[in-house]
C-alpha positions as CSV (number, residue, x, y, z in Angstrom):
1,X,0.0,0.0,0.0
2,X,1.5,3.4,-1.0
3,X,1.5,6.4,1.3
4,X,-1.1,8.2,-0.9
5,X,-3.5,5.2,-0.7
6,X,-2.9,5.0,3.0
7,X,-3.8,8.7,3.4
8,X,-7.0,8.2,1.5
9,X,-7.9,5.1,3.5
10,X,-7.4,6.8,6.8
11,X,-9.5,9.9,6.1
12,X,-12.6,8.2,7.6
13,X,-10.6,7.2,10.6
14,X,-9.7,10.8,11.2
15,X,-13.3,11.9,11.1
16,X,-14.5,9.1,13.3
17,X,-11.7,9.7,15.9
18,X,-12.4,13.4,16.2
19,X,-16.2,12.9,16.4
20,X,-15.8,10.1,18.9
21,X,-13.6,12.1,21.2
22,X,-16.0,15.0,21.0
23,X,-19.0,12.8,21.9
24,X,-17.3,11.2,24.8
25,X,-16.3,14.6,26.1
26,X,-19.8,15.9,25.7
27,X,-21.3,13.1,27.8
28,X,-18.7,13.8,30.5
29,X,-19.4,17.5,30.3
30,X,-23.1,16.9,30.9
31,X,-22.4,14.8,33.9
32,X,-19.8,17.3,35.3
33,X,-20.5,19.7,38.2
34,X,-20.1,23.3,37.1
35,X,-18.3,24.1,40.4
36,X,-15.5,21.7,39.5
37,X,-15.2,23.0,36.0
38,X,-14.8,26.7,36.3
39,X,-11.2,26.7,37.8
40,X,-9.8,24.4,35.1
41,X,-11.5,26.5,32.4
42,X,-9.9,29.7,33.9
43,X,-6.5,28.0,34.1
44,X,-6.8,26.9,30.5
45,X,-7.7,30.4,29.3
46,X,-4.7,31.8,31.1
47,X,-2.4,29.2,29.5
48,X,-3.8,30.2,26.1
49,X,-2.5,33.7,26.8
50,X,0.7,33.0,28.6
51,X,2.1,30.2,26.4
52,X,2.2,32.1,23.0
53,X,3.8,35.1,24.8
54,X,6.5,32.9,26.2
55,X,7.0,31.2,22.8
56,X,7.4,34.5,21.1
57,X,9.9,35.8,23.7
58,X,11.9,32.6,24.0
59,X,12.2,32.0,20.3
60,X,13.7,35.5,20.1
61,X,16.4,34.4,22.6
62,X,17.2,31.2,20.8
63,X,16.9,32.2,17.1
64,X,17.5,35.1,14.8
65,X,13.9,35.0,13.5
66,X,12.1,38.2,12.7
67,X,8.9,39.2,14.4
68,X,6.6,37.6,11.8
69,X,8.2,34.2,12.0
70,X,8.3,34.3,15.8
71,X,4.7,35.2,15.9
72,X,3.9,32.3,13.5
73,X,5.7,30.0,16.0
74,X,3.8,31.5,18.9
75,X,0.5,30.9,17.1
76,X,1.4,27.2,16.6
77,X,2.7,26.6,20.1
78,X,-0.1,28.5,21.7
79,X,-2.6,26.3,20.0
80,X,-2.9,22.5,20.4
81,X,-2.4,19.1,18.7
82,X,-5.5,16.9,18.9
83,X,-3.4,13.9,17.8
84,X,-1.0,14.3,20.7
85,X,-3.9,14.8,23.1
86,X,-5.6,11.6,21.7
87,X,-2.4,9.6,22.0
88,X,-2.0,10.7,25.6
89,X,-5.6,10.0,26.4
90,X,-5.3,6.5,25.1
91,X,-2.1,6.0,27.0
92,X,-3.7,7.1,30.3
93,X,-6.8,5.0,29.8
94,X,-4.7,1.9,29.0
95,X,-2.8,2.5,32.2
96,X,-6.1,2.7,34.1
97,X,-5.5,6.2,35.2
98,X,-8.5,8.4,35.9
99,X,-9.0,11.4,33.6
100,X,-11.8,13.9,33.8
101,X,-13.9,13.4,30.7
102,X,-14.5,17.1,30.2
103,X,-10.8,17.6,29.3
104,X,-12.0,17.6,25.7
105,X,-13.7,20.9,26.5
106,X,-10.4,22.4,27.6
107,X,-8.9,21.3,24.4
108,X,-11.5,23.2,22.4
109,X,-11.0,26.2,24.7
110,X,-7.3,26.2,24.2
111,X,-7.4,25.7,20.4
112,X,-8.0,29.3,19.3
113,X,-6.7,31.9,21.8
114,X,-3.0,31.1,21.2
115,X,-3.4,31.6,17.5
116,X,-5.0,35.0,18.0
117,X,-2.2,36.1,20.4
118,X,0.5,34.8,18.0
119,X,-1.0,36.7,15.1
120,X,-1.3,39.9,17.2
121,X,2.4,39.7,18.2
122,X,3.4,39.2,14.6
123,X,1.3,42.0,13.3
124,X,2.7,44.7,15.6
125,X,4.7,47.2,13.4
126,X,3.6,45.3,10.2
127,X,2.6,47.6,7.4
128,X,-0.1,45.3,6.0
129,X,-3.1,44.6,8.2
130,X,-3.9,41.0,9.2
131,X,-7.0,39.5,7.4
132,X,-8.6,38.6,10.7
133,X,-12.0,37.7,9.4
134,X,-10.8,35.3,6.8
135,X,-8.2,33.8,9.1
136,X,-10.5,33.2,12.0
137,X,-13.3,31.9,9.7
138,X,-10.9,29.3,8.3
139,X,-9.8,28.2,11.8
140,X,-13.3,28.0,13.3
141,X,-14.8,26.2,10.2
142,X,-11.9,23.7,10.0
143,X,-12.8,20.1,10.1
144,X,-11.1,19.4,13.4
145,X,-13.0,22.2,15.2
146,X,-16.3,21.4,13.6
147,X,-16.1,17.7,14.3
148,X,-14.8,18.2,17.9
149,X,-17.3,20.9,18.9
150,X,-20.1,19.1,17.0
151,X,-19.3,15.9,18.9
152,X,-19.3,17.8,22.2
153,X,-22.7,19.2,21.4
154,X,-24.0,15.8,20.5
155,X,-22.6,14.1,23.6
156,X,-24.0,16.8,25.8
157,X,-27.5,16.5,24.4
158,X,-27.4,12.7,24.2
159,X,-26.0,12.0,27.7
160,X,-25.0,8.6,29.0
161,X,-28.3,7.0,27.8
162,X,-28.0,8.2,24.2
163,X,-24.3,7.3,24.1
164,X,-25.0,3.7,25.1
165,X,-26.8,3.1,21.7
166,X,-23.7,4.1,19.7
167,X,-21.1,2.9,22.1
168,X,-20.2,-0.3,20.1
169,X,-19.1,2.0,17.2
170,X,-17.4,4.9,19.0
171,X,-16.3,2.7,21.9
172,X,-15.4,-0.8,20.7
173,X,-14.0,0.2,17.3
174,X,-12.4,3.4,18.5
175,X,-8.9,2.0,19.3
176,X,-8.5,0.4,15.9
177,X,-9.7,3.5,14.1
178,X,-7.4,5.7,16.2
179,X,-4.4,3.5,15.3
180,X,-5.0,4.2,11.6
181,X,-5.2,7.9,12.4
182,X,-2.0,7.9,14.3
183,X,-0.2,5.9,11.6
184,X,-1.1,8.5,9.0
185,X,0.2,11.4,11.2
186,X,3.4,9.4,11.9
187,X,4.0,9.1,8.2
188,X,3.4,12.9,7.7
189,X,5.8,13.7,10.5
190,X,8.4,11.4,9.1
191,X,8.2,13.2,5.8
192,X,9.2,16.5,7.5
193,X,12.2,15.1,9.3
194,X,14.6,16.0,6.5
195,X,13.6,19.7,6.9
196,X,15.0,19.7,10.5
197,X,18.5,20.2,9.1
198,X,17.4,23.4,7.3
199,X,15.6,24.9,10.3
200,X,18.7,25.9,12.2
201,X,19.9,24.7,15.7
202,X,18.0,27.5,17.5
203,X,14.7,26.2,16.1
204,X,15.6,22.6,17.0
205,X,16.4,23.6,20.6
206,X,13.2,25.6,20.8
207,X,11.1,22.7,19.4
208,X,12.6,20.3,21.9
209,X,12.9,22.6,25.0
210,X,9.8,24.8,24.9
211,X,7.3,21.9,25.1
212,X,8.9,20.8,28.4
213,X,8.4,24.4,29.8
214,X,4.9,24.7,28.5
215,X,4.0,21.2,29.6
216,X,5.3,21.9,33.1
217,X,3.1,25.0,33.3
218,X,0.1,23.0,32.1
219,X,0.6,20.3,34.6
220,X,1.1,22.8,37.4
221,X,-2.0,24.8,36.4
222,X,-4.1,21.6,36.2
223,X,-3.1,20.4,39.7
224,X,-3.7,23.8,41.2
225,X,-7.1,24.1,39.6
226,X,-8.2,20.8,41.1
227,X,-7.7,18.3,38.3
228,X,-6.6,14.7,39.0
229,X,-3.1,13.5,38.3
230,X,-4.3,12.1,34.9
231,X,-6.2,15.3,34.1
232,X,-3.3,17.6,35.0
233,X,-1.0,15.4,32.9
234,X,-3.4,15.7,29.9
235,X,-3.6,19.5,30.3
236,X,0.2,19.4,30.4
237,X,0.2,17.5,27.1
238,X,-2.2,20.1,25.6
239,X,0.0,22.9,26.7
240,X,3.2,21.3,25.4
241,X,1.7,20.4,22.0
242,X,1.9,22.5,18.9
243,X,-0.8,22.8,16.2
244,X,-0.1,21.7,12.7
245,X,-3.7,21.7,11.4
246,X,-5.6,24.9,12.5
247,X,-2.6,27.2,13.1
248,X,-1.0,26.7,9.7
249,X,-4.2,27.6,8.0
250,X,-4.5,30.9,9.9
251,X,-0.9,31.8,9.6
252,X,-0.9,31.1,5.8
253,X,-3.8,33.5,5.4
254,X,-2.8,36.2,7.9
255,X,1.0,36.1,7.6
256,X,1.8,34.9,4.0
257,X,5.4,36.0,4.4
258,X,6.1,33.6,7.3
259,X,8.1,30.6,6.4
260,X,6.3,27.2,6.5
261,X,9.6,25.6,6.5
262,X,10.2,27.0,10.0
263,X,6.8,26.7,11.8
264,X,5.8,23.4,10.2
265,X,9.2,21.8,10.8
266,X,9.2,22.9,14.4
267,X,5.6,21.9,15.2
268,X,5.3,18.7,13.1
269,X,8.8,17.6,12.5
270,X,10.3,18.2,15.9
271,X,7.8,18.8,18.7
272,X,5.2,16.3,17.6
273,X,7.5,13.2,17.6
274,X,9.2,14.4,20.7
275,X,5.9,14.6,22.6
276,X,4.8,11.2,21.4
277,X,8.0,9.5,22.4
278,X,9.3,11.5,25.4
279,X,6.8,14.1,26.3
280,X,3.7,12.1,27.2
281,X,5.4,9.9,29.8
282,X,7.4,12.9,31.0
283,X,4.3,15.0,31.8
284,X,2.5,12.0,33.4
285,X,5.5,11.4,35.7
286,X,5.8,15.1,36.4
287,X,2.1,15.3,37.4
288,X,2.5,12.5,39.9
289,X,5.6,14.0,41.4
290,X,4.1,17.5,41.7
291,X,1.0,16.1,43.3
292,X,3.2,14.5,45.9
293,X,4.9,17.8,46.6
294,X,1.6,19.6,46.9
295,X,0.3,16.9,49.3
296,X,3.5,17.1,51.4
297,X,3.4,20.9,51.7
298,X,-0.3,21.1,52.5
């Protein structure tokens, strides 16, 4: 089977995976108590503002990139990777670790603010104005957002009783479908590995080091806002991940002069495989260690 035929065959798996994650999250959101949800939501919004600011600043220390390319990086690292989130979720569930089901809602909340902040940082001092309307419309109408938010809405309306009727499809078949989805993204990431040599050592250091900083912030914010160890680890994964679906679309429209060879190589060629191999177990271990420190000091 060729890579092109594999890509065509895994398109349905991508849609099913996104919709299934959204539906499960919607069911959990319906069953959640609003009093336990508002602090994690607030922490997620703050992360959506702080992380792109840090990415913009730190990329300036490590590279010689101009403001536009640093803003493009900030937009990618301020947003999220649904695939990394999904891989971490499956890993936690297979390890029998508890994770709050409404974490999918936090993913949806964190998806867009970082892109907006990154574009704002890049546009300061720029002669041409950013095409905000077109950029945001493309992001919000993208397949990932539509399927995820649509699934959340369906799950919230259906509840546990309604989900039981479709559970054999979105539950029993989910792991196999997800495997095809992850395989496709692994091939895409592998194709970008040769570009790493062209990105420069500063971009490579940023792509490996910044996720650890952002993941630590996400884990800490999750624990302080009352999430479980698994939930805080998953928020850490979200914070450490970089978008390579929604953000590239917005950046391409708003900042056409930004180099895809920089922001796509960093997010997809460096950070994505790093998080899958090293980051996920790192953030899970960090979450458990930090919870122990908080319990000891309380």
